[in-house]
C-alpha positions, -999 to 999 in steps of 0.1 A, spaced: 0 0 0 29 24 5 32 29 -33 -5 30 -42 -3 66 -52 31 65 -68 33 90 -97 6 113 -84 15 149 -74 -3 169 -47 0 207 -42 -6 213 -5 -17 249 5 -29 241 40 -21 251 76 -28 235 109 -38 199 114 -68 189 93 -54 195 58 -19 184 68 -31 152 83 -48 143 50 -17 151 29 5 132 53 -15 101 46 -13 108 8 24 110 11 25 78 31 6 61 2 34 72 -22 21 105 -36 46 134 -41 34 162 -19 47 197 -24 38 221 5 35 258 -2 42 280 28 43 317 36 77 334 36 93 339 70 68 323 93 57 293 72 30 270 85 20 284 119 25 250 136 62 253 129 67 276 158 35 271 178 36 233 181 67 221 162 62 185 172 28 186 155 44 201 124 71 174 123 45 146 127 20 158 101 44 171 75 67 141 71 77 129 36 68 162 20 87 187 -1 81 224 8 92 259 -2 81 294 7 63 315 -19 45 348 -15 11 342 -32 2 378 -29 28 388 -55 23 380 -92 56 361 -94 45 338 -65 11 332 -80 26 323 -114 50 299 -97 21 282 -80 2 279 -112 32 263 -129 31 236 -102 -6 232 -105 -3 224 -143 17 193 -134 -3 182 -104 -33 158 -99 -46 173 -67 -47 209 -53 -58 212 -16 -63 245 2 -77 254 36 -78 291 32 -107 314 40 -133 311 11 -125 346 -1 -87 344 3 -81 318 -24 -102 338 -49 -83 370 -41 -50 353 -47 -62 340 -81 -62 304 -68 -100 298 -67 -115 267 -82 -122 285 -115 -86 297 -120 -71 264 -109 -93 242 -132 -88 266 -161 -50 261 -156 -53 223 -154 -87 208 -163 -77 173 -149 -68 186 -115 -90 177 -85 -97 209 -65 -100 202 -27 -111 228 -1 -116 227 36 -135 253 57 -151 256 91 -188 258 82 -189 252 44 -185 274 14 -221 286 14 -247 297 40 -248 323 67 -217 310 86 -195 304 55 -173 334 63 -167 324 99 -135 310 112 -133 283 138 -110 258 155 -116 223 169 -130 233 203 -154 259 187 -168 233 164 -173 209 194 -195 236 210 -213 246 178 -222 210 169 -233 199 204 -206 174 207 -194 190 240 -229 186 254 -231 150 245 -197 142 259 -203 163 290 -171 184 284 -149 200 258 -123 174 246 -91 194 245 -55 184 235 -68 159 210 -80 178 178 -105 150 172 -126 169 147 -95 181 128 -83 145 125 -118 133 114 -120 160 88 -86 150 75 -99 114 70 -129 128 52 -106 147 29 -86 116 22 -116 95 14 -130 122 -9 -96 126 -28 -91 88 -32 -127 85 -46 -122 114 -70 -89 100 -82 -104 66 -88 -133 80 -108 -110 102 -129 -87 72 -137 -117 50 -146 -140 74 -164 -120 106 -171 -145 127 -152 -132 151 -126 -150 157 -93 -140 182 -68 -140 177 -30 -153 201 -3 -152 193 34 -160 214 65 -153 208 101 -190 211 112 -199 181 89 -171 161 104 -183 168 139 -219 159 130 -207 126 116 -190 118 149 -224 123 165 -243 100 142 -250 74 169 -268 98 194 -285 115 165 -299 81 154 -311 74 189 -327 108 192 -346 104 159 -362 72 173 -366 78 210 -368 116 211 -341 118 238 -303 116 242 -287 96 269 -271 114 298 -234 107 296 -233 101 333 -258 73 330 -239 56 301 -223 30 323 -256 19 337 -273 16 304 -244 0 285 -222 -18 311 -206 -42 285 -189 -13 266 -182 10 296 -148 15 312 -148 0 347 -120 2 372 -115 -15 405 -120 6 437 -111 -2 473 -141 -11 495 -129 5 527 -157 26 542 -133 53 553 -114 55 521 -124 80 494 -94 76 472 -99 78 435 -101 45 415 -66 48 402 -51 44 437 -73 15 446 -57 -18 457 -63 -46 434 -70 -79 451 -64 -114 437 -69 -149 450 -41 -174 451 -46 -203 427 -53 -235 445 -64 -270 438 -96 -287 448 -78 -306 476 -61 -275 491 -68 -271 529 -85 -239 541 -63 -212 555 -68 -192 586 -55 -160 602 -61 -157 639 -56 -129 664 -52 -101 639 -86 -86 644 -94 -90 607 -121 -109 591 -122 -126 557 -141 -109 530 -163 -119 502 -160 -93 475 -186 -82 450 -184 -57 422 -212 -32 415 -213 -2 391 -210 33 406 -196 66 395 -168 88 406 -166 124 395 -157 124 358 -154 87 354 -172 53 358 -159 27 382 -167 -7 397 -168 -6 435 -155 -35 455 -177 -40 486 -169 -66 513 -189 -87 537 -172 -103 567 -176 -137 582 -159 -148 614 -155 -182 630 -142 -188 665 -121 -157 666 -103 -166 633 -108 -158 597 -114 -187 574 -108 -184 537 -126 -207 514 -106 -233 496 -108 -241 459 -99 -218 430 -113 -183 431 -140 -174 406 -151 -139 398 -184 -126 386 -188 -90 375 -223 -78 384 -246 -60 361 -256 -24 371 -269 -24 407 -305 -32 412 -324 -38 444 -339 -69 430 -305 -84 417 -278 -97 440 -242 -89 430 -217 -116 420 -190 -127 445 -154 -136 447 -140 -160 473 -110 -142 485 -78 -161 494 -45 -148 504 -44 -112 493 -15 -93 479 -10 -60 461 -6 -60 424 10 -31 406 -15 -12 384 -15 -23 348 -9 5 323 -1 7 286 34 19 277 36 56 270 47 61 233 79 80 229 80 111 207 88 102 171 111 122 149 96 120 114 113 135 85 100 169 75 104 184 41 
């Protein structure tokens, strides 16, 4: 797949993440991507978030050109004559004022696929507005559905980049098969609404949208559950909770006892609950004592994760053997990559 677009040339006139994420993937697929940047400053991510620039502009060639001057515009049009795709993320009026609107570009090269990205679309009352990822989250209602603004992720930008990629690949396939040229237009608001297709489908049928705080109770099989200490005096967050396990034992293993420690054995059950900002499974214990000692049941431990709590449904149980602390399990943190930048 790395050479699927070998021989295709893309002229990239984009800033930020959405357009650059698309052209990065085109370069990964073998296309030759030539990035046009403003003289001096270049793409604003070069200085604002250089690690983002390095990540999303690998495998590209780039040079600075002043598109407001006639010489710079002529140079861009010379490149456009040799290209298959031209992608721009400028304000709708900016490309036209530079002489790089769809009409001028297609007149220069009738076979080129013109691709544009905007915040709210090229037409309509909001077409001239500018916006970034978090603004679109608020405008689309995604922040209400999630219960918060999702920062430091640029989810909508990345989704819009994938929409651009699918549109470009479809247009290239159609042109190669039939000779017909289609153009691609994507906006951030449409990308956000696509991310909300599931709650929108639910609302169209039920007339309501689920409260994100009740998600764990309604869909326990796809919710994130953590283990929480059952100590009645402990209010520590789930991340610090002790994780308990039972020692493996055979069917003929004798029972174990601990006497004189003032402790009782525990039978542990899991039930769904909620901590602020997250959903957890709470470990609750019930004690049994026999002749001043604690007797732990023999046999291999078996665990049953209870469904959401209900007064009519008893929770599952775990027969607890010798307890020991287990270090938290966490995924390795990826190190920063150093991609090649053009």
